[in-house]
C-alpha positions as CSV (number, residue, x, y, z in Angstrom):
1,K,24.3,3.6,-4.1
2,F,22.2,0.0,-3.5
3,D,21.8,-0.7,-7.6
4,E,25.8,0.5,-8.2
5,N,27.2,-2.0,-5.5
6,P,24.6,-4.2,-3.9
7,K,27.2,-6.4,-2.5
8,R,28.3,-2.9,-0.3
9,Y,24.5,-1.4,0.2
10,F,22.4,-4.5,0.4
11,A,22.7,-4.0,4.8
12,P,22.0,-0.4,4.7
13,L,18.8,-1.0,2.6
14,A,17.5,-3.9,4.2
15,N,18.2,-2.1,7.4
16,E,15.5,1.0,6.1
17,Y,13.0,-1.6,5.2
18,R,12.7,-3.5,8.5
19,K,12.6,0.2,10.7
20,A,10.2,1.3,7.6
21,G,8.2,-1.8,8.9
22,Q,8.8,-4.1,6.2
23,P,10.8,-6.9,7.6
24,E,9.8,-9.6,4.4
25,L,11.6,-7.4,2.0
26,A,15.0,-6.8,4.0
27,I,14.9,-10.6,4.8
28,E,14.4,-10.9,1.1
29,L,17.8,-8.8,0.8
30,C,19.5,-10.3,3.3
31,R,19.0,-13.8,1.7
32,T,20.1,-13.0,-1.7
33,Y,23.3,-11.3,-0.6
34,L,24.4,-12.6,3.0
35,P,25.4,-15.8,1.1
36,Q,28.1,-13.9,-1.1
37,Q,29.5,-12.3,1.9
38,P,29.7,-14.7,5.0
39,T,31.6,-12.5,7.1
40,H,29.1,-9.4,6.5
41,M,28.7,-8.9,10.6
42,S,26.2,-5.7,9.9
43,G,24.4,-8.1,7.5
44,Y,23.7,-10.9,10.1
45,I,22.6,-8.0,12.4
46,V,20.0,-6.7,10.0
47,Y,19.1,-10.2,9.1
48,G,18.4,-11.4,12.8
49,Q,16.5,-8.2,13.4
50,A,14.3,-8.7,10.4
51,L,13.7,-12.0,11.5
52,H,12.8,-11.4,14.9
53,D,10.7,-8.5,14.0
54,A,8.4,-11.0,11.4
55,G,8.2,-13.1,14.3
56,H,10.4,-15.9,13.1
57,G,12.2,-16.4,16.8
58,D,14.1,-19.5,15.9
59,E,15.2,-18.7,13.0
60,S,16.1,-15.2,14.0
61,S,18.0,-16.7,17.0
62,A,20.1,-18.8,15.0
63,V,21.2,-15.7,12.9
64,F,22.5,-14.4,15.8
65,K,24.4,-17.0,17.2
66,Q,25.9,-17.6,13.8
67,A,26.6,-13.2,14.1
68,L,28.6,-14.0,17.4
69,T,30.8,-16.7,15.5
70,L,32.1,-13.5,13.7
71,D,32.6,-11.4,17.0
72,P,31.5,-12.9,20.8
73,E,31.4,-9.8,22.2
74,N,28.7,-8.2,19.4
75,I,26.5,-6.4,22.1
76,I,23.7,-5.9,19.7
77,A,23.2,-10.0,18.8
78,L,23.9,-10.3,22.5
79,R,21.0,-8.3,23.5
80,H,18.6,-9.7,20.8
81,L,19.7,-13.4,22.5
82,G,18.5,-12.1,25.7
83,D,15.3,-10.6,24.2
84,I,14.3,-13.2,22.2
85,S,14.6,-16.0,25.3
86,R,13.0,-13.5,28.0
87,D,9.9,-13.3,25.2
88,A,10.2,-17.1,24.9
89,G,9.7,-17.2,28.8
90,D,13.4,-18.9,29.1
91,N,14.3,-16.5,32.3
92,V,17.6,-18.4,32.9
93,G,18.6,-17.9,29.3
94,A,18.0,-14.8,29.2
95,M,19.9,-13.6,32.3
96,R,22.5,-15.3,30.5
97,W,22.5,-13.6,27.1
98,Y,22.4,-10.0,29.5
99,G,24.9,-11.1,31.7
100,K,27.2,-11.1,29.0
101,V,25.6,-7.6,27.5
102,L,26.5,-6.3,31.2
103,E,30.0,-8.0,30.8
104,L,30.8,-5.8,28.0
105,D,28.9,-2.7,29.0
106,P,28.9,-2.4,32.7
107,R,26.7,1.2,32.8
108,N,23.8,-0.2,30.6
109,E,21.1,0.4,33.2
110,E,18.4,-1.5,31.1
111,I,19.9,-4.5,30.6
112,A,20.7,-4.4,34.5
113,A,16.9,-3.7,35.2
114,Y,16.0,-6.7,32.8
115,I,18.2,-8.9,34.8
116,T,17.2,-7.6,38.7
117,S,13.2,-8.2,37.0
118,L,14.4,-11.4,36.3
119,A,16.2,-12.7,39.6
120,Q,13.0,-11.6,41.6
121,P,11.2,-14.3,43.5
122,G,9.0,-15.7,41.8
123,S,10.0,-15.0,38.0
124,R,10.6,-18.5,37.1
125,H,11.0,-20.0,33.7
126,T,7.8,-20.0,32.0
127,P,7.6,-20.4,28.6
128,R,5.1,-19.2,26.5
129,Q,2.1,-21.7,25.7
130,P,0.3,-21.7,22.6
131,E,-3.6,-20.7,22.4
132,R,-5.3,-23.6,23.0
133,A,-8.0,-23.9,20.6
134,A,-11.7,-23.6,22.3
135,P,-13.5,-27.3,23.2
136,P,-15.6,-28.3,20.7
137,T,-19.4,-28.0,22.1
138,I,-21.0,-30.6,22.9
139,R,-24.4,-31.0,22.1
140,P,-26.8,-33.3,23.6
141,E,-28.3,-36.4,21.6
142,P,-31.3,-36.0,19.8
143,E,-34.4,-37.6,20.9
144,P,-35.4,-40.4,19.1
145,S,-38.7,-40.4,16.7
146,D,-40.3,-42.8,14.9
147,S,-38.3,-42.9,11.6
148,S,-35.0,-42.9,13.2
149,V,-32.9,-46.1,12.3
150,R,-31.1,-47.4,15.5
151,L,-27.5,-49.1,15.5
152,E,-28.7,-52.2,17.0
153,D,-31.1,-52.6,13.9
154,I,-28.8,-51.9,11.3
155,V,-26.0,-54.7,12.8
156,S,-28.6,-57.1,13.1
157,E,-29.8,-57.1,9.5
158,P,-28.5,-59.1,7.0
159,D,-26.2,-58.0,4.5
160,A,-27.6,-57.2,1.3
161,E,-26.5,-58.9,-2.0
162,Q,-24.0,-57.0,-3.6
163,I,-24.2,-55.9,-7.2
164,P,-20.9,-56.5,-9.0
165,I,-19.6,-53.5,-10.8
166,I,-18.2,-54.3,-14.1
167,A,-15.6,-51.4,-15.7
168,P,-16.3,-50.0,-18.9
């Protein structure tokens, strides 16, 4: 079906790639065909999900926000924006997005549980910190030997005459 009408079937095919664990192929399809159809809502949703699956949180967030310009009540986009905020440690942002989901779907128990969990005392905005590299190992200074050259000796010696270099 995709070969017959790629504009119509790129989003379902991209979603199948995404679900099969190949988000990069889904991203490639969406980047190719979505500009040709800038109002293709499911294309934005699949694109955002694939970016999220591939670990491109900021880009995924931008795509879901773009989807909300087309449909401000899209629960899937709102939910993913909440998940992205929560994963980044932005509990306030997550609660805001999840709150919008609950306004549209008041019986969503999973989202209600997330909000309750995020509102618990001690559950503060704690963004993920990048992993720090281990500090360098400090080795002790080697013991000087009779053949060691000291910095003081090098500095105190007069400069040797420089031999000019002549280019051929």
